[in-house]
Each structure stands twice: as structure tokens, then as C-alpha cells.
N, C-alpha and C positions, 0 to 999 in steps of 0.2 A: 504494500500500500504506500501511497505518496500523500503525506499529510498536507502538502502544498497545493494539492488539487481538490477543488470543490465542484461537485457535479450536481446540477439541477435538471430534472427531467420535466420538459414542457412540450406540449404538442407543437409540431413544426408550424402548423397553421397559425397558432396563437403567437408564436415568435414572429412569423411573417407579418401579421397584422400590426403588431407592436412596432416593428421596424419600418412600416410603410407610411407612417404619418409624419407630418411636419414636426421638426424638433426632436425626432427620435434619436436615442443614443443606445448603443449596445450595453446592456448591463452584464457583460461577460467578456472574457478575452477571446474565447473560441466557441463556435457553434458547430456541433456535429449533427448534420441533418441527413435525412434519408429521403431523397427525391429532389426535385428542381427548385427547392424553396429559395435559396439565395438569388437565383435568377428571377423568380417571381417578385421578390423584394425590389430588385433593381428596376424591373419593368413597372411595378406599381408606382415607384417614386418618380420615374421618368414620365409616366402618364400624368402624374399630378403636378409636374413641373418643379419638383423638389431637387435642388442642386446638390446639397451635401449628402453624403452617404455614410450611414453608421457602420457599414461593413467594408472591410478591405479586400484582400485577395481570398480566393477560394482554391483549395487544394485540388490536386488530381483526384480521380475517383479512387476510393479506398476499399470499397466493397460493393457488391451488386446482388440483386435478387429479383428474379422474374415473378410475374403474377401466375398463380395456379388456380385451378378450380377443383374443389373437393366436395364430394357428396356421398351419401350412402349408396352402396353398390346397386341395390335394386332400383333406386330412383335414377341413378346415372344411366343405367341400361335402358330404362323406360324412356328417358329424355333423349338418349341417342337415337332410338328408333323414331321418336316423334320428330326429331330435328333432321331426319334423313341420313343418319349415320355419324354425323359429327356435331358435337355441341359447340355452338358459337355464342358469343354475347348477344348477337342479333336475335337468335332463337330464344335465349334466356329472357330477354326483355319482352318478347312477344308472348311468352307463356306466363309471365309473372302475374300473380294474383288469380290465375285460372285454377279451377278444381283439377286435381290430379286425375279424377275419373274421366275427364275429357281429353287427357293427354296420354292415355294408355296405362295409367298407373292405378293403384288401389284407392278406392274412395276413402279408406281410413287414413290415407296420407294427408287429407285436407287440401288446402290450396298451396300452389307453388310459391315459395318464399325464398329469397336469397338473403344470406347473412353477410353484411358488408361492414367494413370499418369506416369510421367517419372520414370525410374528405379533408379534414385538418391533420390527418396522418399521411405519411408517405405512401403506405400500402393502399389506403383508401382512395387517394387521389389518382395514383398510377393505375389502379384497377379500373376506375371509371373512365380514365383517358383511353385505356384499351377498349373498353366497351363502346365508346363513341367512335373510335377509329374503326372498329369492326363494323358497326352499323352504317357509318358514312362511307366506308370503302377507302379511306385514306388516313395515314398516320399524321398527315399535315393538315388536319381539319382546323377550321377557323370558327369564329363565332357564327358565320353564315351556316356552316354545316351543323353547328350546335343547335341553332334555331330550327333547322330542317328536321332534326331528330328529337325535338323537344317532347312531342307527345309520347314517343316510344320511351324516352328516358324517364318521363314522368311515371309511366307504367312500371318500369323497372324499380325506380326509387320508391314509389308509393307503396309497393308491395313488399319492399325489403325491410329487414330489421337491422338497425345499426347498433353495434356494440364494439367495445375495445378489443375483444378477442372472440369473434363468432366461431372460429375453428374449434377452440376449446369447448365452447358451449355445445357445438354439434357432436364432438367426439364423446362428450360425457352424457349428452341427452340427444341421441341420434335423430329423433323426430322433430327437433327444434327447427331445422332449416332443410330445404330441399338441396341447397347448394351453398357453398361459401367460396370466397375469392381471396385467400390469404397469399402473402408472399411465400416463395419457396423456403425462405429462412424459417418460416413457421411450419409449413406442411412437410418439408423434407425430413426434419427430425421426428415429426409425429409418425411418419410412415416407416421410420426405422424401428419402431416397436412392432413386435411380431403380430399382435392382434389387429392392428389398424388396417393393414393391407387386405385382410380377410373380410372386413366389413365395409370398407370405404374405397373409393376410386379417386385417383389424382390425375388431373389433366393439365396440359400446357396449352391454353387457348392462343389463337392467332388474332392479330399480329403480336409477336412477342415484344413485350416492353419490360423495362426494368426500373426498379427504384435503386438509385445509385447513392452511396454514402460519400459525403465530402466534408471537409473541415473548412469553415470560413472564419477568418480573423476579424476581430473588431478593428475599426479604423485606428491606425497607429501601431497595430501589432503586426508582427511578421508571421505569416502562416508556416513558413519553413521552421522558424524558431519554435513555434508552438508544437509542430509535429515532432521536433527533436525532444522537446520537453516531455511530451506524452510517451515517446519511445516507439519507434517503428515496429519492433518485434512485439511489444506489448499490445499495441493497437491492433496489429494483424491477428494476434492470438485472441483478443477480445471479440473482434468481428467474426472470426471463424467459429468461436464457441457460441456465438449468437446466431449462427446459421448463414452468415453472409458468404458469398463466393468472393475470393480474392481475385482481382483482375489478372488475367493471363494464366490462372490455375484451373484445373479441371474441377467439376462439381464434386463435392463430397458425398452427394446423394446418388442413388442408383435407381430410384423409382421412375418408371415410365421412360427410361432412357436419359433423363436429366439432360435435355438438349443443350448444345452450345449456345452461348448468348450472342446477340448481335453486337456489332462494334460500338454502337451508341445506344442510348436509352430507348430510342424509338418514340419518344414523347413529342407532343406538339409544342407550340410556342408558349412562353410564360404567360402572355396576355390571354390566350385561349384557355389555359389551365386556370387562371384566376376567374375567368368567366364561368368555367365549369364549377368551381367551388361555390360561387355565388348562386348559380342556378340550382345546384343540388340542395344547398341550404334552404332555398326558398321552396323547393319541392317536398322536402321531408315532412311527413305527417306530424 
């Protein structure tokens, strides 16, 4: 342990909002974020005409994790058949809120519900970026495409249940959700347990997108010096233990092939992601 380090855990979206207003200052030396949050801060401030920046440099990518879909085996098999053999986000949105009895499933399963993490977390925002990209047919979707798919997105979000760890809820209470969308850093270790793979299925939906971990320095701080202070080996070990893939290294997981990651995150622009955050927050029941 290093007594000189003090860690505060805050949702990335909360930090983003705090840093996006006039007069904002970073109440930290370094911000370890999962997802495109520093870029969203910069874009929000530029859009508001704010000249000073509470953040300095952002590091290289330190860890990565793709979005996965996880569901009880019987429900995944029924959904695959209903969706024509491949489960896509587009199909998930179309069936959201519908009775399973109309989708080829058992009436006892109730209505189709997805368990999602909030859009103020890296995993939640990245998953819904992937959903919009799949529905709109482009990873470079803009607010125009977001408007075009708004009815579909409203159906997906309106029937979903948002919680901090829907995967854990589903694994302990299998009837809670029809499907969840955790990052691989959560689903990979879960499927390392012998019983999980017998009862649940893990899928890698398209187009593949990733939440990427970076370290951003407060203005006046050196990101390289901060990384040295944290210790490269210690940080890599911490990220690996938390399920993140280290750049350039193979996946530690073997479930469903654990496909190679794309070179970039595959996410759309910061401005469009901020619009997605706002839209989903307004749609949530």
C-alpha cells in the first residue's frame, strides 16, 4: 500500500458533468476513467465556449474491455431463433417489453427485459453506443441518426432495468432479466466459474466496441509523472485483476473465442455520446 495515494470512486459521468461547467477545477491530481469521458469533457467545454481546461494530458490506453451480452441459456436460444439466428441490438430493442410467449419463449418468463448499467458509467454508455451503431448501421452515427432511432431506443430503454451490476443480479436471480450487457471484464471472470457456462450464454455483439481505460492529469500535473508514481507494473496488475485486457496482450478469457479487439474503441464522437447520455436520461422511466 502507498499511504501517499488517496482514491475516491465516483461515476465517470458525474466527474464529467462537474468538469464541464464554467469555473470548474479538478479536485484531484489524476482521473482514471473507463470510456471516452475526458474527450466528452473537452467537447462539452468547447461547445459552451469555455476556454480554460481543468484537465491536462490524457495517457495512452491502459486497459480495454468489449461489450458482451449474457443471458440464461434457454432465453438466449429462444431469442436467437426469433432474431433469425443471430442476436443483435436491433432485435433486442424490437422485442423489448414484449411477452416472451410471442417470441417463442415460455409464458412464465414474463416480458422481455434487458438489465443495463447507467449511462454515467463507462460500461453503460459504451453498450448503448453499440446499440445505436447496430440499429443505425454505422459506428459514426451522429445526432441525426440518434433522432432517427429514437422510438426504437425509447422501447429498449423503457423496458430495461438499470442497476450498478445487473450481471450479478441475473446470475444470482436468473429470472430477473432476459439479457444483460456487461463489459467482458465482468462477464469473463463470471464464466470462469464452472456452473455459469452451464446455465448462461455469453455473446460478443456487433459492431465490437470497447471501453478503454486512460489516466488524465489535472491541469498543471504531468501524466507521465503520475503514471510513474502509480507504478506501471502495479497499475497493469490492478487492471488485469479487475478483468481488463492489457493493450497488445491476448485475452485472459476463453469463453466464446474471446475475439481480438479492434484497433480503436469503435465509438462515435464525444458530442454524439453526450447527446446519447442526455437522451437516455430523459427516456428512463
